KEGU-766831 format. One record per residue (C-alpha): y negated, z, x negated; residue number from 0. Coordinates in steps of 0.1 Angstrom, whole numbers, plus 2048, in hexadecimal, padded with zeros to 3 digits. Each point is the difference from the previous one (the first is absolute). Example, Ala and Ser with C-alpha at 12.3 -4.5 7.8 and 13.67 -1.06 7.14 Angstrom:
2
+-----+-----+-----+-----+
!   y !   z !   x !   i !
+-----+-----+-----+-----+
! 82D ! 84E ! 785 !   0 !
! 7DE ! 7F9 ! 7F2 !   1 !
+-----+-----+-----+-----+
END
This chain:
474
+-----+-----+-----+-----+
!   y !   z !   x !   i !
+-----+-----+-----+-----+
! 800 ! 800 ! 800 !   0 !
! 7DE ! 7F7 ! 7F3 !   1 !
! 7E7 ! 81B ! 7F7 !   2 !
! 7DD ! 802 ! 810 !   3 !
! 7E3 ! 7F0 ! 7EE !   4 !
! 7E0 ! 80B ! 811 !   5 !
! 80B ! 822 ! 80E !   6 !
! 817 ! 81B ! 7F4 !   7 !
! 821 ! 807 ! 812 !   8 !
! 7F1 ! 821 ! 80A !   9 !
! 7E2 ! 7F0 ! 810 !  10 !
! 816 ! 7E7 ! 813 !  11 !
! 818 ! 81C ! 80B !  12 !
! 7E2 ! 814 ! 80D !  13 !
! 7F4 ! 7E3 ! 814 !  14 !
! 822 ! 7F8 ! 810 !  15 !
! 817 ! 81E ! 7FE !  16 !
! 7E9 ! 81F ! 803 !  17 !
! 806 ! 813 ! 820 !  18 !
! 7E6 ! 7FB ! 81C !  19 !
! 7E7 ! 81B ! 807 !  20 !
! 7F2 ! 808 ! 822 !  21 !
! 7DD ! 7F2 ! 7F8 !  22 !
! 80E ! 7DE ! 7F8 !  23 !
! 813 ! 7FF ! 822 !  24 !
! 7E1 ! 80B ! 814 !  25 !
! 7EA ! 7E5 ! 7EF !  26 !
! 81A ! 7E5 ! 807 !  27 !
! 804 ! 80A ! 824 !  28 !
! 7DB ! 7FD ! 804 !  29 !
! 7FD ! 7DE ! 7EF !  30 !
! 820 ! 7EF ! 80A !  31 !
! 7FA ! 7E1 ! 815 !  32 !
! 820 ! 806 ! 815 !  33 !
! 7F3 ! 81A ! 818 !  34 !
! 822 ! 80C ! 80C !  35 !
! 811 ! 804 ! 7DE !  36 !
! 81F ! 815 ! 804 !  37 !
! 7FC ! 824 ! 7F5 !  38 !
! 820 ! 801 ! 7EB !  39 !
! 7FC ! 7F7 ! 7DB !  40 !
! 81E ! 7F2 ! 7EE !  41 !
! 800 ! 80B ! 7DB !  42 !
! 821 ! 7F2 ! 7F3 !  43 !
! 826 ! 805 ! 804 !  44 !
! 818 ! 81B ! 7F4 !  45 !
! 810 ! 7E8 ! 7E8 !  46 !
! 7FF ! 7DA ! 7F9 !  47 !
! 812 ! 7EC ! 81A !  48 !
! 800 ! 81D ! 819 !  49 !
! 802 ! 7FB ! 826 !  50 !
! 7E8 ! 81E ! 803 !  51 !
! 7DB ! 802 ! 7F9 !  52 !
! 7EA ! 81E ! 7F8 !  53 !
! 7E0 ! 809 ! 811 !  54 !
! 7E0 ! 811 ! 7F3 !  55 !
! 80A ! 820 ! 812 !  56 !
! 821 ! 802 ! 7ED !  57 !
! 819 ! 7F3 ! 81A !  58 !
! 81C ! 7E7 ! 7FA !  59 !
! 805 ! 7E7 ! 81D !  60 !
! 81E ! 7EA ! 806 !  61 !
! 7F1 ! 7DD ! 804 !  62 !
! 80F ! 7EC ! 81D !  63 !
! 7E3 ! 7E7 ! 7FD !  64 !
! 804 ! 7F5 ! 7DB !  65 !
! 7DA ! 801 ! 802 !  66 !
! 7FA ! 7E2 ! 817 !  67 !
! 824 ! 7F4 ! 7FA !  68 !
! 7F8 ! 7F7 ! 7DC !  69 !
! 812 ! 818 ! 7E9 !  70 !
! 824 ! 7F3 ! 805 !  71 !
! 80A ! 810 ! 7DE !  72 !
! 7EF ! 821 ! 806 !  73 !
! 7DF ! 80F ! 7F4 !  74 !
! 7F6 ! 7F8 ! 7DC !  75 !
! 820 ! 7EE ! 7F8 !  76 !
! 805 ! 803 ! 7DA !  77 !
! 80D ! 7DC ! 7FC !  78 !
! 7E2 ! 7F1 ! 812 !  79 !
! 7E8 ! 816 ! 7EC !  80 !
! 810 ! 7F5 ! 7E0 !  81 !
! 800 ! 7DB ! 80A !  82 !
! 7DA ! 802 ! 808 !  83 !
! 7F8 ! 812 ! 7E0 !  84 !
! 814 ! 7E6 ! 7EC !  85 !
! 7EF ! 7E4 ! 811 !  86 !
! 7DF ! 811 ! 7F8 !  87 !
! 808 ! 7FA ! 7DB !  88 !
! 802 ! 7DB ! 807 !  89 !
! 7EB ! 7EF ! 81B !  90 !
! 7ED ! 814 ! 81A !  91 !
! 7ED ! 7E3 ! 810 !  92 !
! 7FD ! 7DB ! 7FE !  93 !
! 7F1 ! 7E3 ! 812 !  94 !
! 812 ! 7F7 ! 820 !  95 !
! 809 ! 7DE ! 7F3 !  96 !
! 80F ! 80C ! 7E0 !  97 !
! 825 ! 808 ! 7FB !  98 !
! 80C ! 81F ! 7EF !  99 !
! 823 ! 80A ! 7F6 ! 100 !
! 802 ! 81A ! 81C ! 101 !
! 7F4 ! 7E7 ! 81A ! 102 !
! 81A ! 7E7 ! 7F5 ! 103 !
! 81C ! 81A ! 801 ! 104 !
! 7F6 ! 80E ! 822 ! 105 !
! 7FC ! 7DF ! 811 ! 106 !
! 822 ! 7F4 ! 7F2 ! 107 !
! 811 ! 820 ! 80C ! 108 !
! 7F1 ! 7FF ! 823 ! 109 !
! 80A ! 7DB ! 804 ! 110 !
! 823 ! 80A ! 7F6 ! 111 !
! 805 ! 81C ! 81A ! 112 !
! 7EE ! 7F2 ! 81E ! 113 !
! 815 ! 7FA ! 81F ! 114 !
! 809 ! 7DF ! 812 ! 115 !
! 7E9 ! 7E2 ! 7FD ! 116 !
! 7E8 ! 815 ! 7EB ! 117 !
! 818 ! 802 ! 7E3 ! 118 !
! 7F2 ! 7EE ! 7E1 ! 119 !
! 7DE ! 7FE ! 812 ! 120 !
! 7DC ! 803 ! 7F5 ! 121 !
! 7EF ! 821 ! 7F9 ! 122 !
! 7DC ! 80D ! 801 ! 123 !
! 7F5 ! 823 ! 7F8 ! 124 !
! 7E1 ! 816 ! 805 ! 125 !
! 7F6 ! 824 ! 7FC ! 126 !
! 7F1 ! 803 ! 823 ! 127 !
! 81F ! 804 ! 814 ! 128 !
! 80E ! 7F1 ! 820 ! 129 !
! 7DF ! 7F5 ! 810 ! 130 !
! 7F8 ! 7EA ! 7E3 ! 131 !
! 824 ! 7F3 ! 7FE ! 132 !
! 7FE ! 7F5 ! 824 ! 133 !
! 7DF ! 7EF ! 7FA ! 134 !
! 811 ! 7ED ! 7E4 ! 135 !
! 81C ! 7F7 ! 819 ! 136 !
! 7E6 ! 7F3 ! 818 ! 137 !
! 7EF ! 7EB ! 7E6 ! 138 !
! 822 ! 7F2 ! 7F7 ! 139 !
! 807 ! 7F8 ! 824 ! 140 !
! 7DE ! 7EE ! 803 ! 141 !
! 806 ! 7E9 ! 7E3 ! 142 !
! 824 ! 7F8 ! 80B ! 143 !
! 7F8 ! 7FB ! 825 ! 144 !
! 7DE ! 7F0 ! 806 ! 145 !
! 803 ! 7FB ! 826 ! 146 !
! 7EE ! 820 ! 809 ! 147 !
! 7F6 ! 823 ! 7F4 ! 148 !
! 80D ! 818 ! 819 ! 149 !
! 81D ! 819 ! 7FB ! 150 !
! 819 ! 810 ! 818 ! 151 !
! 7FF ! 827 ! 7FD ! 152 !
! 813 ! 81A ! 814 ! 153 !
! 7F8 ! 81E ! 816 ! 154 !
! 801 ! 822 ! 7EE ! 155 !
! 7FF ! 7EE ! 7DE ! 156 !
! 7EC ! 80D ! 7E3 ! 157 !
! 7F7 ! 7EA ! 7E2 ! 158 !
! 7E7 ! 811 ! 7EA ! 159 !
! 7DE ! 811 ! 7FE ! 160 !
! 7E9 ! 7E3 ! 7F6 ! 161 !
! 7EB ! 7F2 ! 81C ! 162 !
! 813 ! 7E0 ! 805 ! 163 !
! 822 ! 810 ! 801 ! 164 !
! 7F3 ! 81C ! 817 ! 165 !
! 7F8 ! 7E3 ! 818 ! 166 !
! 825 ! 7F7 ! 7FF ! 167 !
! 80B ! 823 ! 807 ! 168 !
! 805 ! 817 ! 81E ! 169 !
! 7DF ! 80E ! 80D ! 170 !
! 7F9 ! 820 ! 7EC ! 171 !
! 7E9 ! 81E ! 805 ! 172 !
! 7E3 ! 7F0 ! 7ED ! 173 !
! 7DB ! 7FD ! 807 ! 174 !
! 800 ! 7DB ! 7F7 ! 175 !
! 817 ! 7E3 ! 808 ! 176 !
! 813 ! 7EB ! 7E7 ! 177 !
! 7F1 ! 7DF ! 7F7 ! 178 !
! 80E ! 7DD ! 805 ! 179 !
! 80D ! 807 ! 822 ! 180 !
! 800 ! 7DB ! 808 ! 181 !
! 81B ! 7FB ! 7E6 ! 182 !
! 81B ! 814 ! 813 ! 183 !
! 816 ! 7F6 ! 81D ! 184 !
! 810 ! 821 ! 80C ! 185 !
! 822 ! 803 ! 810 ! 186 !
! 81C ! 818 ! 808 ! 187 !
! 815 ! 814 ! 7E8 ! 188 !
! 822 ! 80B ! 80C ! 189 !
! 801 ! 825 ! 806 ! 190 !
! 823 ! 805 ! 80F ! 191 !
! 7FC ! 825 ! 807 ! 192 !
! 7E2 ! 7F8 ! 817 ! 193 !
! 80C ! 7DE ! 80D ! 194 !
! 7E8 ! 7F2 ! 81B ! 195 !
! 81D ! 7EE ! 80F ! 196 !
! 810 ! 823 ! 806 ! 197 !
! 81F ! 7FC ! 7EB ! 198 !
! 80A ! 824 ! 7F8 ! 199 !
! 81A ! 7FC ! 7E5 ! 200 !
! 7E9 ! 7F7 ! 7E4 ! 201 !
! 805 ! 81D ! 7E8 ! 202 !
! 7FD ! 805 ! 7DB ! 203 !
! 7EF ! 7DE ! 7FB ! 204 !
! 81D ! 7ED ! 810 ! 205 !
! 7FA ! 7EC ! 820 ! 206 !
! 811 ! 806 ! 821 ! 207 !
! 820 ! 7EC ! 802 ! 208 !
! 7F5 ! 7F1 ! 821 ! 209 !
! 7DE ! 7F6 ! 7F3 ! 210 !
! 7F7 ! 7DB ! 803 ! 211 !
! 7E5 ! 800 ! 7E6 ! 212 !
! 7E4 ! 7FB ! 819 ! 213 !
! 7E8 ! 80C ! 7E5 ! 214 !
! 80A ! 7E3 ! 7E9 ! 215 !
! 7FA ! 7E7 ! 81D ! 216 !
! 7DE ! 810 ! 804 ! 217 !
! 7F8 ! 7FA ! 7DC ! 218 !
! 80D ! 7DC ! 802 ! 219 !
! 7EA ! 7F8 ! 81E ! 220 !
! 7E2 ! 810 ! 7EE ! 221 !
! 805 ! 7E9 ! 7E2 ! 222 !
! 80C ! 7E0 ! 811 ! 223 !
! 7E8 ! 801 ! 81D ! 224 !
! 7E2 ! 80B ! 7EB ! 225 !
! 7E2 ! 7EF ! 80F ! 226 !
! 7ED ! 7F6 ! 7E0 ! 227 !
! 81C ! 7F4 ! 7EA ! 228 !
! 81B ! 811 ! 7EC ! 229 !
! 7FA ! 81D ! 7E9 ! 230 !
! 808 ! 7FA ! 7DB ! 231 !
! 810 ! 821 ! 7F7 ! 232 !
! 812 ! 81E ! 810 ! 233 !
! 7FB ! 823 ! 7F1 ! 234 !
! 819 ! 81B ! 80A ! 235 !
! 80F ! 820 ! 7F3 ! 236 !
! 826 ! 7FC ! 804 ! 237 !
! 801 ! 825 ! 805 ! 238 !
! 7DE ! 80E ! 80C ! 239 !
! 7F5 ! 81F ! 7EC ! 240 !
! 7DE ! 80D ! 80C ! 241 !
! 807 ! 7F4 ! 823 ! 242 !
! 81D ! 817 ! 806 ! 243 !
! 81D ! 7F9 ! 7E7 ! 244 !
! 80D ! 7E4 ! 817 ! 245 !
! 81A ! 7E7 ! 7F3 ! 246 !
! 7FF ! 7DE ! 810 ! 247 !
! 823 ! 7F5 ! 80D ! 248 !
! 810 ! 7E7 ! 7E8 ! 249 !
! 803 ! 7E7 ! 81D ! 250 !
! 7DA ! 802 ! 805 ! 251 !
! 7F9 ! 7FA ! 7DB ! 252 !
! 819 ! 7E3 ! 7FD ! 253 !
! 7F2 ! 7F1 ! 820 ! 254 !
! 7DD ! 804 ! 7F3 ! 255 !
! 809 ! 7EF ! 7E0 ! 256 !
! 80E ! 7E2 ! 814 ! 257 !
! 7E1 ! 7FE ! 816 ! 258 !
! 7EA ! 800 ! 7E0 ! 259 !
! 815 ! 7E5 ! 7F0 ! 260 !
! 7FF ! 7EA ! 81F ! 261 !
! 7DB ! 803 ! 803 ! 262 !
! 7F9 ! 7FD ! 7DA ! 263 !
! 7F2 ! 823 ! 7FE ! 264 !
! 803 ! 814 ! 7E0 ! 265 !
! 813 ! 821 ! 806 ! 266 !
! 7F0 ! 81D ! 7ED ! 267 !
! 811 ! 822 ! 7FD ! 268 !
! 7EB ! 81F ! 7F8 ! 269 !
! 819 ! 817 ! 7EE ! 270 !
! 7E5 ! 818 ! 7F3 ! 271 !
! 814 ! 81E ! 80A ! 272 !
! 824 ! 7F3 ! 800 ! 273 !
! 802 ! 7F0 ! 7DE ! 274 !
! 810 ! 80E ! 7E1 ! 275 !
! 81E ! 813 ! 80D ! 276 !
! 7F4 ! 814 ! 81D ! 277 !
! 816 ! 7F0 ! 81A ! 278 !
! 820 ! 804 ! 7EB ! 279 !
! 7FB ! 7DD ! 7F2 ! 280 !
! 7E5 ! 7F3 ! 7E9 ! 281 !
! 7EE ! 7F0 ! 81E ! 282 !
! 802 ! 803 ! 825 ! 283 !
! 807 ! 7DA ! 801 ! 284 !
! 81E ! 806 ! 7EA ! 285 !
! 80B ! 81D ! 817 ! 286 !
! 800 ! 7EA ! 81E ! 287 !
! 812 ! 7E4 ! 7ED ! 288 !
! 81B ! 819 ! 7F4 ! 289 !
! 806 ! 812 ! 821 ! 290 !
! 800 ! 7E3 ! 817 ! 291 !
! 80A ! 7E3 ! 7E9 ! 292 !
! 7E1 ! 7ED ! 80C ! 293 !
! 7E6 ! 7F2 ! 7E8 ! 294 !
! 7DF ! 809 ! 80F ! 295 !
! 7EC ! 7FC ! 7E0 ! 296 !
! 7DC ! 7F4 ! 804 ! 297 !
! 7EC ! 7E5 ! 7EF ! 298 !
! 7E9 ! 81A ! 7F1 ! 299 !
! 803 ! 826 ! 7FB ! 300 !
! 7E7 ! 81B ! 7F5 ! 301 !
! 808 ! 820 ! 7EE ! 302 !
! 7EE ! 820 ! 7F4 ! 303 !
! 804 ! 826 ! 805 ! 304 !
! 821 ! 808 ! 7ED ! 305 !
! 7FD ! 7E2 ! 7E9 ! 306 !
! 7EF ! 812 ! 7E4 ! 307 !
! 80E ! 823 ! 807 ! 308 !
! 7DD ! 80E ! 801 ! 309 !
! 7ED ! 7E6 ! 7EC ! 310 !
! 7EB ! 7E8 ! 815 ! 311 !
! 80E ! 7DD ! 805 ! 312 !
! 802 ! 7E6 ! 81C ! 313 !
! 818 ! 7E3 ! 7FF ! 314 !
! 802 ! 7DF ! 813 ! 315 !
! 820 ! 7EB ! 7FD ! 316 !
! 805 ! 7DE ! 80E ! 317 !
! 81D ! 7E7 ! 802 ! 318 !
! 7FE ! 7E7 ! 7E3 ! 319 !
! 7FA ! 7E1 ! 816 ! 320 !
! 7DD ! 80B ! 80A ! 321 !
! 7E1 ! 7F2 ! 7EE ! 322 !
! 7F1 ! 818 ! 7E6 ! 323 !
! 7DE ! 810 ! 801 ! 324 !
! 7E5 ! 7F6 ! 7E7 ! 325 !
! 7EE ! 819 ! 7EA ! 326 !
! 7E3 ! 801 ! 818 ! 327 !
! 815 ! 803 ! 81F ! 328 !
! 811 ! 820 ! 7F3 ! 329 !
! 7EE ! 815 ! 7E8 ! 330 !
! 7ED ! 821 ! 7FC ! 331 !
! 7F6 ! 814 ! 7E2 ! 332 !
! 81F ! 815 ! 802 ! 333 !
! 819 ! 7E8 ! 80E ! 334 !
! 816 ! 802 ! 7E1 ! 335 !
! 805 ! 826 ! 7FB ! 336 !
! 816 ! 806 ! 7E2 ! 337 !
! 805 ! 825 ! 807 ! 338 !
! 80B ! 7FA ! 824 ! 339 !
! 817 ! 7E4 ! 7F4 ! 340 !
! 810 ! 817 ! 7E6 ! 341 !
! 806 ! 81B ! 819 ! 342 !
! 80F ! 7E7 ! 819 ! 343 !
! 817 ! 7F0 ! 7E6 ! 344 !
! 80D ! 822 ! 7F5 ! 345 !
! 803 ! 80C ! 824 ! 346 !
! 816 ! 7E2 ! 809 ! 347 !
! 816 ! 808 ! 7E2 ! 348 !
! 804 ! 824 ! 80B ! 349 !
! 808 ! 7F6 ! 824 ! 350 !
! 81B ! 7E8 ! 7F5 ! 351 !
! 810 ! 813 ! 7E4 ! 352 !
! 802 ! 821 ! 812 ! 353 !
! 808 ! 7F2 ! 822 ! 354 !
! 7E2 ! 811 ! 810 ! 355 !
! 800 ! 7EA ! 820 ! 356 !
! 824 ! 80A ! 806 ! 357 !
! 7F6 ! 824 ! 7FD ! 358 !
! 7E4 ! 7FA ! 819 ! 359 !
! 81A ! 7F2 ! 818 ! 360 !
! 818 ! 81E ! 7FB ! 361 !
! 7E6 ! 81B ! 803 ! 362 !
! 7EE ! 7EF ! 81C ! 363 !
! 820 ! 7FD ! 814 ! 364 !
! 805 ! 825 ! 7FC ! 365 !
! 7DD ! 809 ! 80C ! 366 !
! 801 ! 7E7 ! 81E ! 367 !
! 823 ! 80C ! 80A ! 368 !
! 7F5 ! 825 ! 7FF ! 369 !
! 7E1 ! 7F9 ! 816 ! 370 !
! 814 ! 7EB ! 819 ! 371 !
! 819 ! 81D ! 803 ! 372 !
! 7E2 ! 818 ! 804 ! 373 !
! 7F3 ! 7EB ! 81C ! 374 !
! 81E ! 80B ! 816 ! 375 !
! 7F1 ! 822 ! 7FF ! 376 !
! 7DB ! 7F7 ! 7FF ! 377 !
! 7F6 ! 7E6 ! 81B ! 378 !
! 7DD ! 7FC ! 7F0 ! 379 !
! 811 ! 7EA ! 7E6 ! 380 !
! 7FF ! 7DF ! 811 ! 381 !
! 80A ! 7E6 ! 7E7 ! 382 !
! 80A ! 800 ! 7DB ! 383 !
! 7F9 ! 7DF ! 7EE ! 384 !
! 801 ! 7EF ! 7DF ! 385 !
! 818 ! 7F8 ! 7E5 ! 386 !
! 803 ! 813 ! 7DF ! 387 !
! 7E3 ! 818 ! 7F9 ! 388 !
! 7E9 ! 7ED ! 818 ! 389 !
! 805 ! 818 ! 81C ! 390 !
! 7EB ! 804 ! 820 ! 391 !
! 806 ! 81C ! 819 ! 392 !
! 7EF ! 7F9 ! 822 ! 393 !
! 7F7 ! 81F ! 814 ! 394 !
! 7FF ! 7FE ! 826 ! 395 !
! 7F7 ! 817 ! 81C ! 396 !
! 81E ! 7F5 ! 815 ! 397 !
! 81F ! 7EC ! 7F4 ! 398 !
! 802 ! 7ED ! 820 ! 399 !
! 7DB ! 7F5 ! 803 ! 400 !
! 7FC ! 7FE ! 7DA ! 401 !
! 7DC ! 80B ! 804 ! 402 !
! 7F0 ! 805 ! 7DE ! 403 !
! 7FC ! 824 ! 7F3 ! 404 !
! 7E1 ! 7FE ! 7EA ! 405 !
! 7FC ! 826 ! 800 ! 406 !
! 822 ! 806 ! 7F1 ! 407 !
! 7FA ! 7E8 ! 7E4 ! 408 !
! 7DF ! 80F ! 7F7 ! 409 !
! 80E ! 823 ! 801 ! 410 !
! 81F ! 7F6 ! 7EC ! 411 !
! 7EB ! 7F3 ! 7E3 ! 412 !
! 7EC ! 820 ! 7FD ! 413 !
! 81E ! 817 ! 805 ! 414 !
! 814 ! 7EC ! 7E7 ! 415 !
! 7E4 ! 806 ! 7E6 ! 416 !
! 801 ! 825 ! 807 ! 417 !
! 826 ! 7FF ! 7FB ! 418 !
! 7FC ! 7ED ! 7DE ! 419 !
! 807 ! 7DC ! 80B ! 420 !
! 7E8 ! 7E3 ! 804 ! 421 !
! 809 ! 7E7 ! 81C ! 422 !
! 7EE ! 7E0 ! 807 ! 423 !
! 7F3 ! 7F3 ! 821 ! 424 !
! 7FC ! 7DD ! 810 ! 425 !
! 7DD ! 7F3 ! 804 ! 426 !
! 7EE ! 805 ! 821 ! 427 !
! 806 ! 7E4 ! 819 ! 428 !
! 7DE ! 7FF ! 811 ! 429 !
! 7FB ! 7F5 ! 824 ! 430 !
! 7E1 ! 7F2 ! 810 ! 431 !
! 804 ! 81A ! 81C ! 432 !
! 7F8 ! 81C ! 7E8 ! 433 !
! 823 ! 80E ! 7F8 ! 434 !
! 816 ! 7FB ! 7E1 ! 435 !
! 825 ! 801 ! 7F7 ! 436 !
! 80B ! 812 ! 7E0 ! 437 !
! 822 ! 80F ! 805 ! 438 !
! 817 ! 7F4 ! 7E3 ! 439 !
! 807 ! 816 ! 7E2 ! 440 !
! 807 ! 7EF ! 7DF ! 441 !
! 81A ! 80C ! 7E7 ! 442 !
! 7FC ! 7EB ! 7E1 ! 443 !
! 806 ! 816 ! 7E1 ! 444 !
! 805 ! 7F2 ! 7DD ! 445 !
! 820 ! 7EC ! 7FE ! 446 !
! 80E ! 816 ! 7E4 ! 447 !
! 808 ! 81E ! 816 ! 448 !
! 822 ! 810 ! 7FB ! 449 !
! 819 ! 810 ! 818 ! 450 !
! 7F0 ! 822 ! 7FD ! 451 !
! 7DD ! 7F3 ! 806 ! 452 !
! 80C ! 7EC ! 81E ! 453 !
! 80F ! 820 ! 80F ! 454 !
! 7DE ! 811 ! 7FA ! 455 !
! 7EE ! 7E5 ! 813 ! 456 !
! 818 ! 803 ! 81D ! 457 !
! 7FD ! 826 ! 800 ! 458 !
! 7DA ! 7FF ! 7FF ! 459 !
! 7FE ! 7E5 ! 81A ! 460 !
! 814 ! 815 ! 819 ! 461 !
! 7ED ! 81F ! 7F9 ! 462 !
! 7DE ! 7EF ! 802 ! 463 !
! 80A ! 7EE ! 821 ! 464 !
! 80C ! 820 ! 811 ! 465 !
! 7E2 ! 814 ! 7F4 ! 466 !
! 7E9 ! 7E4 ! 80D ! 467 !
! 811 ! 7FF ! 822 ! 468 !
! 7FE ! 826 ! 803 ! 469 !
! 7DC ! 800 ! 7F6 ! 470 !
! 7F7 ! 7E5 ! 81A ! 471 !
! 812 ! 814 ! 81C ! 472 !
! 7EA ! 81F ! 7FB ! 473 !
+-----+-----+-----+-----+
END
């Protein structure tokens, strides 16, 4: 490791590692632009690669969010830290149009592991995450399909926090609208547990056996009967994350792929949350292909979150037959991030060598099975969805009506924290009538959890849920 040149090690340690004092915290809370910054302060983890994090007040919390579903290998993973420090001794930044050894190696590796028709495809990277990756996908669609500029997007979808992708997403509790609303053609996402055609057997992300895929016909008509021409792209999360942890039935995705092919529409998968092992396979696309023996792979796919195991990176991948972008069509100052690429390359090696996706499938099945068994005792557990460690638990007021139980979710997150476990929550689904739906709990811990830690999650889930129900009954 190189030695500092302009500051001493002691000076740098003081700036980065010295404990916070109360005055610093007060000043920050006064000056911070985010008005509702959470009161809890994360100061580290008990050890490198831990599934726990430490707080300023000395607590250790079991992290079932992987900090926005990012830390698939745990907090402060030592291999990722070493990879970044090693890359820092070589190239830390370059022009977006210049190749570097780490860029070449990562792009080659990604092309090798991609599923279906994406295998051997083209790669673009950035350090701004999934929103920028999707904008890259849109640009790619525009130069490969010049008959229009509109894109199909889906109800309850979420595609990033920049203004354009906010416009593509479900209505959120914001004081301003997303931009580019004229770009989006909105249609229906299949939500089998709340089927508007009143099929009742859609549980765990599987459709009712008597379902006739009316939702797919609805999408087909939206596309083929579109009054001002045909959209050029279709953006979808194959398994919705923020919208409620909702897997699309494989028949819907295969049918959608066929519709897009017949209408010369580029199919784009947003795998921001499902990529890099969380479903039990490297990608959700691969999970569908493996489980159902159907190739539902898209024309373009975007990735972020767990890609860099804590280091920012966004990735756009496309099948090799598509026209390439020019330098001016896809560039930014930081669109060739060596540190993120080093983290991603080492992350992939760890996932493959240590069979981490297989562990996610094994531990996820244990947690899901436990909660499904618990639902026999606790009727407020309405549905348990998601493969691997991409688990959503929907709370309801009544198992027959399936009316959302927002209060239970809110209570569960707070009680869980008090019990030493941090659960995630779906985004608020806002209505124009003034109410919202937010009733699905997320269980998405680091993929490296072992049997003992899985049992701890189950134990704390049950305790927190029973404590929450008891508290609400008072």
